[in-house]
C-alpha positions, 0 to 999 in steps of 0.5 A, a space after each residue: 765805317 765811312 773810308 777816308 781818301 786812299 783808304 783801303 779795307 781788305 778781307 778775306 770772304 771766308 771769314 772776313 777777317 782783315 788782310 793786308 792789301 797785298 796779300 788780297 792781290 794774291 789770296 784766294 776768294 778776297 774782297 778789297 774796298 777802296 775810296 779814292 784809290 792813289 795812283 800807286 795802288 791804282 796801277 797795282 790794280 791795273 796790273 792785277 786786272 790788265 786794265 788799259 789807261 782808259 779803264 783807269 780813267 773810268 775808275 776815277 770818274 764819278 760821273 761815269 754812266 753805268 757800263 759793263 766790260 769784259 776783261 782779259 782771263 775772265 775778269 769783268 768791270 761794271 760800273 753803276 750808278 746810284 744817288 748818295 745816301 744821307 743827302 739833305 732833302 732840302 738840296 738836289 739830290 747828288 749821285 756817284 759811280 761806283 766801279 766793281 772789278 772782280 775775276 774769280 779770286 778777287 772782287 775789288 769795290 772801288 769809289 772814285 771819291 768818298 764812300 757813301 754806301 755802307 756794306 757790313 762785314 757779316 752781310 759778305 761773310 762766307 760768300 763767293 766772288 759772284 755771291 759777293 758781287 751780287 750781294 753788293 749790287 743788291 744792296 745798292 739797288 735796293 737803296 736806289 729802289 727805295 729812293 724811288 718809293 720815298 721820293 713818289 710818296 713825298 710827290 703824292 703828297 705834295 701834288 695834292 697840296 698844290 691842287 688843293 691850293 694852286 694860288 700857294 703851289 710851289 711849282 718851282 719845288 714840284 719841278 725839282 722834284 720831277 727832275 730827281 725822279 726823272 734822274 732816278 729813272 735814268 740810273 735805274 734804267 741804265 744800271 739794268 742794262 749793265 746788269 743784264 750784260 753781267 747776267 750774260 756772264 756764266 758765273 752769273 747767269 742763274 744768280 737769283 740775287 742778281 736776277 732780283 736786282 735786275 727786276 728791282 731796276 726795271 720796276 724802279 725805272 717803270 715807277 720813276 717814269 711814271 711818277 715823273 709823267 704824273 708830275 708834269 701832268 700835275 704841274 700842267 693841271 695846276 697851271 691850268 687852274 690858275 689860268 682858268 681863275 685869272 680869266 674869271 677874275 678878268 671876266 668879272 672885272 670887264 663885266 664890272 667895267 662895261 656896266 659901270 661905263 654908262 653910268 660914268 658917261 651920264 655922270 660926265 654929261 651931267 657934270 658939264 660946266 654949261 650954263 644953260 642946261 634946262 634938265 638940271 632945273 627939274 625937281 626930281 632930275 637928280 634922283 631920276 638919274 641915279 635910279 636910271 644909272 642904276 637900272 641900266 647897270 641892272 639891265 646889262 647885268 642881267 643880259 651878261 647873265 642871260 648870254 652866260 659871259 659871267 
């Protein structure tokens, strides 16, 4: 299910039975899922979690970097950033920030705009608040890590194609893929820092799922950064190959020009419009001139080859 604007899903974690959001705010072990909540609903949440205006502004910001904040009465606010699911692979990757507000009784999952990630009710059934928070983070983390793996495979294939035929290599596309991989590395690195701060909370300190999520973010960071660096090396190698081939072509053209230059000079001399040119009266003069020019060209070609100039 995709949440429309100002849609609220409220459930009791014990049995995942739907309840009204007003009841969820005072119930024990409840889950709220909101997409672009209205100002009135946000005021209620701000009162429930003792949020100041700055935190409310952060909840509405879809580009907010990952962050962790301890709130009053043991509550916490964690912001994570992830790529948007289902975007067209031919378009630039988009991302959104997701906020999680939680205390001992309530977990509120908030998308600043449209919901882009799905959390089936059966996956959250029977979880505690800490377990629910950890499960949500783990699902998001696994999605980001899978995006890193998928993009790495695509880049591997594309890099091989580029190096196999550098003349037709689309380096602009490779640069775009590298930009996306660098963005994934940045999301994973900052998400890991936010999750690391969450692990310092006593309710989450020994949570294996959250520890696994933190490890996944570190792994995604390492893979994405290494791949982005490798892509840069491939681009530089492709450009070097193109420059080398261009140099080879220019060298060949220069050699041909130098070989033909003496022939052009000789042809120019014999083409002068002078009345008295005794050399033109020799019976074999034309043949000797042609063979002389060819021999001169051959000598120059052999000389360049010996010098390894081409």
